[in-house]
BALOBA-1460 file (C-alpha; in Angstrom, 3 decimals):
// residues 269
<rec num="1" residu="m" x="-8.225" y="66.221" z="-18.238"/>
<rec num="2" residu="l" x="-10.240" y="69.184" z="-16.946"/>
<rec num="3" residu="t" x="-8.840" y="68.852" z="-13.429"/>
<rec num="4" residu="h" x="-5.283" y="69.028" z="-14.790"/>
<rec num="5" residu="i" x="-5.651" y="72.379" z="-16.558"/>
<rec num="6" residu="g" x="-3.453" y="74.945" z="-14.865"/>
<rec num="7" residu="r" x="-1.765" y="72.565" z="-12.445"/>
<rec num="8" residu="s" x="-0.205" y="69.941" z="-14.732"/>
<rec num="9" residu="d" x="1.984" y="69.730" z="-17.781"/>
<rec num="10" residu="l" x="0.220" y="68.294" z="-20.817"/>
<rec num="11" residu="l" x="1.638" y="65.981" z="-23.473"/>
<rec num="12" residu="m" x="0.162" y="64.941" z="-26.803"/>
<rec num="13" residu="a" x="2.266" y="62.478" z="-28.784"/>
<rec num="14" residu="t" x="1.051" y="61.173" z="-32.122"/>
<rec num="15" residu="l" x="2.690" y="57.973" z="-33.345"/>
<rec num="16" residu="d" x="2.279" y="58.852" z="-36.982"/>
<rec num="17" residu="t" x="0.926" y="56.026" z="-39.183"/>
<rec num="18" residu="l" x="0.841" y="53.398" z="-36.405"/>
<rec num="19" residu="r" x="-1.671" y="50.595" z="-36.986"/>
<rec num="20" residu="f" x="-3.635" y="49.224" z="-34.043"/>
<rec num="21" residu="d" x="-3.001" y="45.592" z="-34.941"/>
<rec num="22" residu="v" x="0.768" y="46.042" z="-35.070"/>
<rec num="23" residu="a" x="0.887" y="48.016" z="-31.827"/>
<rec num="24" residu="q" x="-1.243" y="45.475" z="-29.976"/>
<rec num="25" residu="e" x="0.682" y="42.489" z="-31.294"/>
<rec num="26" residu="l" x="3.990" y="43.961" z="-30.111"/>
<rec num="27" residu="f" x="2.465" y="44.699" z="-26.708"/>
<rec num="28" residu="e" x="1.260" y="41.114" z="-26.364"/>
<rec num="29" residu="q" x="4.714" y="39.846" z="-27.358"/>
<rec num="30" residu="g" x="6.303" y="41.950" z="-24.603"/>
<rec num="31" residu="r" x="8.310" y="43.976" z="-27.103"/>
<rec num="32" residu="l" x="7.150" y="47.394" z="-25.869"/>
<rec num="33" residu="p" x="8.412" y="47.309" z="-22.264"/>
<rec num="34" residu="n" x="8.434" y="51.068" z="-21.779"/>
<rec num="35" residu="f" x="4.988" y="51.785" z="-23.203"/>
<rec num="36" residu="a" x="3.690" y="48.739" z="-21.314"/>
<rec num="37" residu="r" x="4.463" y="50.429" z="-17.995"/>
<rec num="38" residu="y" x="1.678" y="52.901" z="-18.733"/>
<rec num="39" residu="l" x="-0.808" y="50.713" z="-20.607"/>
<rec num="40" residu="p" x="-3.684" y="48.736" z="-19.077"/>
<rec num="41" residu="a" x="-3.218" y="45.001" z="-18.597"/>
<rec num="42" residu="n" x="-4.941" y="44.287" z="-21.910"/>
<rec num="43" residu="g" x="-2.814" y="46.751" z="-23.864"/>
<rec num="44" residu="w" x="-3.704" y="49.579" z="-26.202"/>
<rec num="45" residu="q" x="-7.237" y="50.864" z="-26.499"/>
<rec num="46" residu="r" x="-8.621" y="50.376" z="-30.009"/>
<rec num="47" residu="r" x="-10.099" y="53.577" z="-31.409"/>
<rec num="48" residu="h" x="-11.214" y="55.056" z="-34.723"/>
<rec num="49" residu="s" x="-9.320" y="57.992" z="-36.185"/>
<rec num="50" residu="p" x="-11.331" y="61.005" z="-37.418"/>
<rec num="51" residu="a" x="-9.232" y="61.065" z="-40.616"/>
<rec num="52" residu="t" x="-7.056" y="58.879" z="-42.798"/>
<rec num="53" residu="f" x="-3.957" y="61.061" z="-43.158"/>
<rec num="54" residu="t" x="-1.819" y="63.340" z="-41.032"/>
<rec num="55" residu="y" x="-2.960" y="66.833" z="-41.984"/>
<rec num="56" residu="a" x="-6.688" y="66.237" z="-41.642"/>
<rec num="57" residu="a" x="-6.335" y="64.141" z="-38.495"/>
<rec num="58" residu="h" x="-4.311" y="66.744" z="-36.611"/>
<rec num="59" residu="h" x="-6.733" y="69.537" z="-37.405"/>
<rec num="60" residu="a" x="-9.402" y="67.374" z="-35.794"/>
<rec num="61" residu="f" x="-7.219" y="66.484" z="-32.792"/>
<rec num="62" residu="f" x="-6.355" y="70.062" z="-31.931"/>
<rec num="63" residu="a" x="-10.051" y="71.025" z="-32.011"/>
<rec num="64" residu="g" x="-10.857" y="68.225" z="-29.575"/>
<rec num="65" residu="f" x="-11.813" y="65.378" z="-31.888"/>
<rec num="66" residu="l" x="-9.365" y="62.733" z="-30.719"/>
<rec num="67" residu="p" x="-9.707" y="59.146" z="-31.982"/>
<rec num="68" residu="t" x="-13.123" y="57.937" z="-30.851"/>
<rec num="69" residu="h" x="-13.944" y="54.776" z="-28.923"/>
<rec num="70" residu="a" x="-14.473" y="51.847" z="-31.265"/>
<rec num="71" residu="g" x="-17.837" y="50.958" z="-29.710"/>
<rec num="72" residu="p" x="-21.138" y="52.505" z="-30.866"/>
<rec num="73" residu="e" x="-21.812" y="54.448" z="-27.659"/>
<rec num="74" residu="k" x="-20.973" y="58.160" z="-27.358"/>
<rec num="75" residu="h" x="-18.207" y="59.297" z="-25.033"/>
<rec num="76" residu="p" x="-17.596" y="62.846" z="-23.747"/>
<rec num="77" residu="r" x="-14.498" y="64.432" z="-25.223"/>
<rec num="78" residu="l" x="-11.502" y="65.429" z="-23.086"/>
<rec num="79" residu="f" x="-11.446" y="68.941" z="-24.533"/>
<rec num="80" residu="a" x="-13.403" y="70.859" z="-27.126"/>
<rec num="81" residu="s" x="-13.562" y="74.142" z="-28.960"/>
<rec num="82" residu="s" x="-16.922" y="75.633" z="-28.062"/>
<rec num="83" residu="f" x="-19.623" y="75.398" z="-30.692"/>
<rec num="84" residu="g" x="-23.384" y="74.990" z="-30.601"/>
<rec num="85" residu="g" x="-24.919" y="71.557" z="-30.877"/>
<rec num="86" residu="s" x="-21.938" y="69.513" z="-29.706"/>
<rec num="87" residu="e" x="-23.205" y="66.133" z="-28.509"/>
<rec num="88" residu="t" x="-19.920" y="64.972" z="-26.991"/>
<rec num="89" residu="t" x="-19.154" y="67.918" z="-24.699"/>
<rec num="90" residu="g" x="-19.703" y="66.813" z="-21.099"/>
<rec num="91" residu="e" x="-19.296" y="68.193" z="-17.595"/>
<rec num="92" residu="q" x="-15.654" y="67.091" z="-17.464"/>
<rec num="93" residu="t" x="-14.772" y="68.399" z="-20.937"/>
<rec num="94" residu="y" x="-12.350" y="71.307" z="-21.007"/>
<rec num="95" residu="v" x="-14.189" y="73.778" z="-23.251"/>
<rec num="96" residu="f" x="-12.503" y="76.855" z="-24.698"/>
<rec num="97" residu="p" x="-13.487" y="79.682" z="-27.065"/>
<rec num="98" residu="q" x="-10.391" y="79.422" z="-29.245"/>
<rec num="99" residu="a" x="-10.377" y="77.171" z="-32.299"/>
<rec num="100" residu="t" x="-7.626" y="74.842" z="-31.045"/>
<rec num="101" residu="l" x="-6.155" y="73.432" z="-27.849"/>
<rec num="102" residu="p" x="-2.658" y="74.936" z="-28.264"/>
<rec num="103" residu="q" x="-4.153" y="78.411" z="-28.734"/>
<rec num="104" residu="a" x="-6.440" y="77.939" z="-25.742"/>
<rec num="105" residu="l" x="-3.663" y="76.724" z="-23.452"/>
<rec num="106" residu="s" x="-1.380" y="79.567" z="-24.489"/>
<rec num="107" residu="a" x="-4.159" y="82.007" z="-23.531"/>
<rec num="108" residu="v" x="-4.334" y="80.589" z="-19.986"/>
<rec num="109" residu="g" x="-0.586" y="80.728" z="-19.365"/>
<rec num="110" residu="y" x="0.873" y="77.526" z="-20.803"/>
<rec num="111" residu="h" x="3.952" y="77.558" z="-22.984"/>
<rec num="112" residu="t" x="3.089" y="75.465" z="-26.041"/>
<rec num="113" residu="i" x="5.737" y="73.517" z="-27.941"/>
<rec num="114" residu="c" x="5.419" y="71.709" z="-31.270"/>
<rec num="115" residu="v" x="8.052" y="69.108" z="-32.198"/>
<rec num="116" residu="g" x="7.253" y="68.229" z="-35.792"/>
<rec num="117" residu="g" x="8.094" y="65.102" z="-37.701"/>
<rec num="118" residu="t" x="6.324" y="64.357" z="-40.972"/>
<rec num="119" residu="g" x="6.242" y="66.738" z="-43.920"/>
<rec num="120" residu="f" x="3.107" y="68.559" z="-42.741"/>
<rec num="121" residu="f" x="5.303" y="70.157" z="-40.048"/>
<rec num="122" residu="n" x="8.081" y="71.220" z="-42.421"/>
<rec num="123" residu="p" x="8.153" y="75.058" z="-42.333"/>
<rec num="124" residu="d" x="9.867" y="75.276" z="-45.718"/>
<rec num="125" residu="n" x="6.434" y="75.333" z="-47.348"/>
<rec num="126" residu="a" x="3.223" y="77.223" z="-46.571"/>
<rec num="127" residu="l" x="1.187" y="74.081" z="-45.896"/>
<rec num="128" residu="g" x="3.797" y="72.832" z="-43.432"/>
<rec num="129" residu="r" x="3.530" y="76.039" z="-41.409"/>
<rec num="130" residu="v" x="-0.224" y="75.857" z="-40.752"/>
<rec num="131" residu="l" x="-0.138" y="73.462" z="-37.795"/>
<rec num="132" residu="p" x="3.134" y="74.650" z="-36.177"/>
<rec num="133" residu="e" x="1.922" y="78.255" z="-36.179"/>
<rec num="134" residu="l" x="-0.728" y="77.285" z="-33.622"/>
<rec num="135" residu="f" x="2.071" y="76.981" z="-31.036"/>
<rec num="136" residu="d" x="4.265" y="79.440" z="-29.144"/>
<rec num="137" residu="e" x="7.356" y="77.501" z="-30.197"/>
<rec num="138" residu="s" x="7.836" y="75.009" z="-33.015"/>
<rec num="139" residu="h" x="10.676" y="72.843" z="-34.274"/>
<rec num="140" residu="w" x="11.344" y="70.721" z="-37.328"/>
<rec num="141" residu="s" x="14.492" y="69.522" z="-39.043"/>
<rec num="142" residu="k" x="15.504" y="66.840" z="-41.499"/>
<rec num="143" residu="s" x="17.000" y="64.907" z="-38.585"/>
<rec num="144" residu="m" x="13.517" y="64.692" z="-37.022"/>
<rec num="145" residu="s" x="11.823" y="63.682" z="-40.263"/>
<rec num="146" residu="v" x="10.881" y="60.397" z="-41.893"/>
<rec num="147" residu="v" x="14.247" y="60.009" z="-43.641"/>
<rec num="148" residu="d" x="16.386" y="59.806" z="-40.489"/>
<rec num="149" residu="r" x="16.841" y="56.429" z="-38.783"/>
<rec num="150" residu="n" x="17.348" y="58.244" z="-35.458"/>
<rec num="151" residu="s" x="14.439" y="60.666" z="-35.770"/>
<rec num="152" residu="a" x="12.768" y="59.546" z="-32.524"/>
<rec num="153" residu="s" x="15.920" y="60.195" z="-30.521"/>
<rec num="154" residu="h" x="16.361" y="63.629" z="-32.093"/>
<rec num="155" residu="q" x="12.716" y="64.515" z="-31.459"/>
<rec num="156" residu="v" x="12.930" y="63.525" z="-27.809"/>
<rec num="157" residu="d" x="16.163" y="65.525" z="-27.445"/>
<rec num="158" residu="c" x="14.367" y="68.576" z="-28.841"/>
<rec num="159" residu="a" x="11.295" y="68.126" z="-26.662"/>
<rec num="160" residu="v" x="13.255" y="67.611" z="-23.455"/>
<rec num="161" residu="e" x="15.345" y="70.700" z="-24.116"/>
<rec num="162" residu="g" x="12.258" y="72.810" z="-24.791"/>
<rec num="163" residu="v" x="10.379" y="71.577" z="-21.734"/>
<rec num="164" residu="e" x="13.324" y="71.974" z="-19.366"/>
<rec num="165" residu="q" x="13.761" y="75.612" z="-20.403"/>
<rec num="166" residu="q" x="10.321" y="76.429" z="-18.988"/>
<rec num="167" residu="t" x="11.011" y="76.820" z="-15.292"/>
<rec num="168" residu="d" x="8.154" y="79.186" z="-14.465"/>
<rec num="169" residu="k" x="5.355" y="77.983" z="-16.734"/>
<rec num="170" residu="r" x="3.381" y="74.846" z="-17.281"/>
<rec num="171" residu="v" x="3.988" y="73.258" z="-20.671"/>
<rec num="172" residu="f" x="1.872" y="71.715" z="-23.400"/>
<rec num="173" residu="c" x="4.229" y="69.634" z="-25.518"/>
<rec num="174" residu="f" x="3.095" y="68.107" z="-28.788"/>
<rec num="175" residu="i" x="5.273" y="65.612" z="-30.671"/>
<rec num="176" residu="n" x="4.520" y="64.109" z="-34.054"/>
<rec num="177" residu="f" x="6.746" y="61.012" z="-34.064"/>
<rec num="178" residu="s" x="7.734" y="60.361" z="-37.677"/>
<rec num="179" residu="a" x="9.640" y="57.048" z="-37.477"/>
<rec num="180" residu="i" x="6.762" y="54.720" z="-38.366"/>
<rec num="181" residu="h" x="5.702" y="56.691" z="-41.430"/>
<rec num="182" residu="q" x="7.172" y="55.469" z="-44.692"/>
<rec num="183" residu="p" x="9.985" y="54.969" z="-45.422"/>
<rec num="184" residu="n" x="10.545" y="52.645" z="-42.473"/>
<rec num="185" residu="w" x="12.348" y="49.745" z="-44.200"/>
<rec num="186" residu="f" x="15.635" y="50.720" z="-42.575"/>
<rec num="187" residu="f" x="14.318" y="49.669" z="-39.145"/>
<rec num="188" residu="a" x="14.089" y="46.043" z="-40.235"/>
<rec num="189" residu="s" x="16.611" y="43.555" z="-38.922"/>
<rec num="190" residu="e" x="18.689" y="41.366" z="-41.229"/>
<rec num="191" residu="r" x="16.174" y="38.541" z="-40.995"/>
<rec num="192" residu="t" x="12.541" y="39.615" z="-40.973"/>
<rec num="193" residu="a" x="9.367" y="37.669" z="-40.457"/>
<rec num="194" residu="a" x="8.491" y="38.257" z="-44.100"/>
<rec num="195" residu="g" x="11.843" y="37.014" z="-45.366"/>
<rec num="196" residu="h" x="12.966" y="40.422" z="-46.582"/>
<rec num="197" residu="s" x="16.246" y="42.144" z="-45.874"/>
<rec num="198" residu="p" x="16.888" y="45.882" z="-45.432"/>
<rec num="199" residu="a" x="18.522" y="45.829" z="-48.850"/>
<rec num="200" residu="d" x="15.039" y="45.394" z="-50.346"/>
<rec num="201" residu="r" x="14.163" y="48.930" z="-49.221"/>
<rec num="202" residu="t" x="10.555" y="47.792" z="-48.987"/>
<rec num="203" residu="d" x="8.337" y="48.853" z="-46.099"/>
<rec num="204" residu="n" x="6.263" y="46.091" z="-44.498"/>
<rec num="205" residu="k" x="4.484" y="45.285" z="-41.239"/>
<rec num="206" residu="h" x="7.743" y="44.064" z="-39.713"/>
<rec num="207" residu="s" x="9.673" y="47.281" z="-40.358"/>
<rec num="208" residu="h" x="6.549" y="49.223" z="-39.262"/>
<rec num="209" residu="g" x="6.693" y="47.437" z="-35.906"/>
<rec num="210" residu="e" x="10.446" y="47.816" z="-35.546"/>
<rec num="211" residu="a" x="10.011" y="51.571" z="-35.908"/>
<rec num="212" residu="l" x="7.558" y="51.556" z="-32.993"/>
<rec num="213" residu="i" x="10.057" y="49.582" z="-30.930"/>
<rec num="214" residu="e" x="12.608" y="52.338" z="-31.591"/>
<rec num="215" residu="i" x="10.160" y="54.938" z="-30.264"/>
<rec num="216" residu="d" x="9.583" y="52.715" z="-27.219"/>
<rec num="217" residu="r" x="13.329" y="52.868" z="-26.544"/>
<rec num="218" residu="q" x="13.250" y="56.659" z="-26.520"/>
<rec num="219" residu="i" x="10.024" y="57.320" z="-24.601"/>
<rec num="220" residu="p" x="11.488" y="56.936" z="-21.065"/>
<rec num="221" residu="r" x="13.681" y="60.015" z="-21.475"/>
<rec num="222" residu="l" x="10.657" y="62.085" z="-22.435"/>
<rec num="223" residu="l" x="8.455" y="60.865" z="-19.600"/>
<rec num="224" residu="d" x="11.278" y="61.137" z="-17.045"/>
<rec num="225" residu="c" x="11.631" y="64.791" z="-18.015"/>
<rec num="226" residu="f" x="7.980" y="65.404" z="-17.179"/>
<rec num="227" residu="r" x="8.137" y="63.330" z="-14.001"/>
<rec num="228" residu="r" x="10.855" y="65.619" z="-12.654"/>
<rec num="229" residu="r" x="8.486" y="68.553" z="-13.158"/>
<rec num="230" residu="g" x="5.574" y="67.013" z="-11.231"/>
<rec num="231" residu="s" x="2.029" y="66.409" z="-12.450"/>
<rec num="232" residu="l" x="1.339" y="65.288" z="-16.040"/>
<rec num="233" residu="f" x="-1.614" y="64.376" z="-18.219"/>
<rec num="234" residu="g" x="-0.529" y="62.718" z="-21.453"/>
<rec num="235" residu="m" x="-2.282" y="61.411" z="-24.554"/>
<rec num="236" residu="i" x="-0.420" y="58.998" z="-26.837"/>
<rec num="237" residu="f" x="-2.104" y="57.705" z="-29.964"/>
<rec num="238" residu="s" x="-1.860" y="57.257" z="-33.706"/>
<rec num="239" residu="d" x="-3.336" y="59.583" z="-36.292"/>
<rec num="240" residu="h" x="-4.000" y="56.800" z="-38.819"/>
<rec num="241" residu="g" x="-2.645" y="53.457" z="-39.939"/>
<rec num="242" residu="t" x="-1.449" y="52.302" z="-43.327"/>
<rec num="243" residu="a" x="-2.019" y="49.330" z="-45.618"/>
<rec num="244" residu="y" x="0.616" y="46.866" z="-46.777"/>
<rec num="245" residu="g" x="-1.326" y="45.081" z="-49.495"/>
<rec num="246" residu="e" x="-4.457" y="44.079" z="-47.562"/>
<rec num="247" residu="q" x="-7.210" y="43.470" z="-50.155"/>
<rec num="248" residu="g" x="-4.888" y="45.123" z="-52.657"/>
<rec num="249" residu="y" x="-4.611" y="48.404" z="-50.764"/>
<rec num="250" residu="w" x="-1.326" y="50.180" z="-50.111"/>
<rec num="251" residu="g" x="-0.652" y="53.313" z="-48.050"/>
<rec num="252" residu="h" x="-3.267" y="55.512" z="-46.403"/>
<rec num="253" residu="r" x="-5.693" y="58.340" z="-47.203"/>
<rec num="254" residu="l" x="-8.175" y="55.589" z="-47.892"/>
<rec num="255" residu="a" x="-10.989" y="53.898" z="-45.954"/>
<rec num="256" residu="h" x="-9.810" y="50.511" z="-44.681"/>
<rec num="257" residu="p" x="-9.792" y="49.081" z="-41.128"/>
<rec num="258" residu="v" x="-5.987" y="48.996" z="-40.983"/>
<rec num="259" residu="v" x="-6.047" y="52.757" z="-41.658"/>
<rec num="260" residu="w" x="-8.861" y="53.924" z="-39.402"/>
<rec num="261" residu="e" x="-8.226" y="51.589" z="-36.431"/>
<rec num="262" residu="v" x="-5.574" y="53.197" z="-34.214"/>
<rec num="263" residu="p" x="-4.099" y="52.615" z="-30.733"/>
<rec num="264" residu="y" x="-4.744" y="55.082" z="-27.915"/>
<rec num="265" residu="a" x="-3.454" y="55.498" z="-24.356"/>
<rec num="266" residu="e" x="-3.495" y="58.070" z="-21.565"/>
<rec num="267" residu="i" x="-0.814" y="58.729" z="-18.954"/>
<rec num="268" residu="e" x="-1.574" y="60.517" z="-15.705"/>
<rec num="269" residu="w" x="0.289" y="61.262" z="-12.514"/>
């Protein structure tokens, strides 16, 4: 990432609540054709999230603590807020004095854009303003939130418009895709693998995966926008997963492999 600072646009897209196992299964089934264009031959990289819910995870991400490699070895971080004693800051780590990446990039001439999705980006409350206020420009609406079946399309529309308006600056665009977060039952088809119908209004692994497929349908428009602008370094990953009854667990903000194991990918051109 260090070599891209100043010469490339940057993208960080969090696929909120996406489980690694669901993402990888859909990749192996060939049901993510657009993401697959940018993934290695073996699919998503399995990583461990630094937190189990959106708010905590994103604070870590913006400071440079992205999901870590699932193996026991240490890996240098892509970027990091400077602090003494860091054991994962290497020669190729982009280190900055500010507390967060969006603040650091704004200081070196980037225009930073936040396209919110889940409730922690809703500016109607004080908590929902904390993360967006790190950016030069931020957006959130009900149509981009968890309750809208077409949230991914609306979020991409917003991001593309914001990026295309910046004709004389490099851009750091952050998107928190909300579609996979509950409720996601309305993404299910009439006949699901679990035998449920949308009328059940019950989230499950099938509707979880169908929501990711909807994001896959929308992602080409976003990446095409950046391709027209030239060089890009992108990070696409989940902030945490969620449980659907495994060992009796439901939801997230809890310690379970389906919550802390997340997919990760990088895009570079």
